[in-house]
C-alpha positions in Angstrom: 0.0 0.0 0.0 1.4 3.3 -1.0 1.9 6.3 1.4 -0.9 8.3 -0.2 -3.3 5.3 0.1 -2.2 4.8 3.7 -2.8 8.4 4.6 -6.2 8.3 2.8 -7.1 5.2 4.8 -6.0 6.7 8.0 -8.1 9.8 7.3 -11.1 7.5 6.5 -11.3 8.7 2.9 -10.8 5.2 1.4 -11.5 1.7 2.8 -8.4 0.0 4.3 -8.1 -3.4 2.5 -4.6 -4.2 3.7 -4.9 -7.6 5.3 -1.2 -8.6 5.4 -1.0 -8.1 9.2 -4.1 -10.2 10.0 -3.3 -13.3 12.0 -5.8 -16.2 11.7 -4.3 -18.0 14.7 -4.9 -15.2 17.1 -8.7 -15.1 16.3 -8.9 -18.9 16.8 -7.2 -18.7 20.2 -9.2 -15.7 21.3 -12.5 -17.3 20.5 -11.8 -20.7 22.1 -13.8 -19.8 25.3 -10.9 -20.5 27.7 -10.6 -18.2 30.6 -7.5 -16.0 30.9 -5.6 -17.2 33.9 -3.1 -14.8 35.6 -0.1 -15.7 37.7 -1.3 -16.1 41.3 1.9 -14.5 42.5 0.9 -11.2 40.7 -1.3 -8.9 42.8 -3.0 -5.7 41.8 -0.8 -2.7 43.0 -3.6 -1.1 45.0 -4.3 -4.3 47.0 -0.6 -4.7 47.8 -0.2 -1.0 48.8 -3.3 -1.3 51.0 -2.0 -4.4 52.8 1.4 -2.8 53.4 0.1 0.6 54.5 1.6 2.4 51.5 -1.3 4.5 50.5 -1.4 8.3 49.8 -4.8 10.0 49.4 -5.3 13.1 47.3 -8.4 15.2 48.1 -9.7 18.3 46.3 -12.5 19.5 48.5 -15.3 21.7 47.1 -16.2 23.2 50.5 -15.6 22.9 54.2 -18.0 20.0 54.4 -15.4 17.8 52.8 -13.0 18.3 55.7 -14.5 15.3 57.5 -13.2 13.0 54.7 -9.7 14.4 55.1 -9.9 13.8 58.9 -11.0 10.2 58.5 -8.2 9.4 56.0 -5.7 11.0 58.3 -6.9 9.1 61.4 -6.4 5.8 59.5 -2.7 6.8 59.1 -2.9 7.7 55.4 -0.9 10.7 54.2 -3.2 13.2 52.6 -2.5 15.7 49.8 -5.1 18.5 50.1 -5.5 20.6 46.9 -7.4 23.8 47.8 -7.0 25.5 44.4 -10.7 25.2 43.5 -12.0 26.6 46.8 -13.0 30.0 47.8 -10.3 31.7 50.0 -12.5 31.8 53.1 -13.3 28.1 53.0 -9.8 27.2 52.1 -8.5 29.0 55.2 -11.0 27.0 57.3 -9.8 23.7 55.8 -6.2 24.7 56.5 -7.0 25.6 60.1 -8.9 22.2 60.4 -5.9 20.3 58.9 -3.4 22.1 61.2 -5.5 21.2 64.3 -5.9 17.6 63.0 -2.2 17.2 62.5 -1.3 18.8 65.9 -3.9 16.6 67.7 -2.6 13.4 66.1 1.1 14.3 66.3 1.5 14.5 62.6 2.8 17.3 60.4 1.5 19.7 57.7 3.7 21.0 54.9 2.9 23.3 52.1 3.8 21.7 48.8 2.7 24.4 46.4 0.3 27.3 46.4 -2.8 26.1 48.1 -1.6 22.5 48.2 -0.7 20.9 51.5 0.7 17.5 52.6 -0.6 16.0 55.8 1.6 13.2 57.2 0.9 11.0 60.2 3.4 10.7 63.0 4.9 7.4 61.7 5.6 8.8 58.2 8.9 10.2 57.2 9.2 12.8 54.4 12.3 12.5 52.2 13.2 15.6 50.3 15.5 15.4 47.3 16.5 19.1 47.6 19.1 18.7 50.3 21.1 16.1 48.3 21.1 18.3 45.2 22.3 21.4 47.1 25.1 19.5 48.9 26.7 18.5 45.6 26.2 21.9 44.0 23.2 21.1 41.9 22.6 19.0 38.8 25.4 20.7 36.8 28.7 21.0 38.6 29.7 24.6 37.7 32.7 24.8 40.0 
């Protein structure tokens, strides 16, 4: 098939009659009715993360009424990223005040990640920052 014909077929201007990549064996195997069996050692990532306690929640509240969901996640020991960019400034301030009290009461920490985005971490969670390592060596490019 020529390049003009391929482009025309891709655009839908002509019918694509190129069958040289069609595999008859694949269709016979696919239609055999056998169930697809996965390896039992392979688990879905979310299940493994839940079992090992490696979950992080992201919450974008619409109003202060969504603060309860943030609190429930944090009480379960889940780090929470709170994105307040879509909220009114007054409600956003109330949520930040709530989050600060929540982290103080449960001995966690609150850190501003970006403008109106905060990370709430439980007491048993360690935050590793890559900035300190980069500054110690003089940055990405060694311009000494």
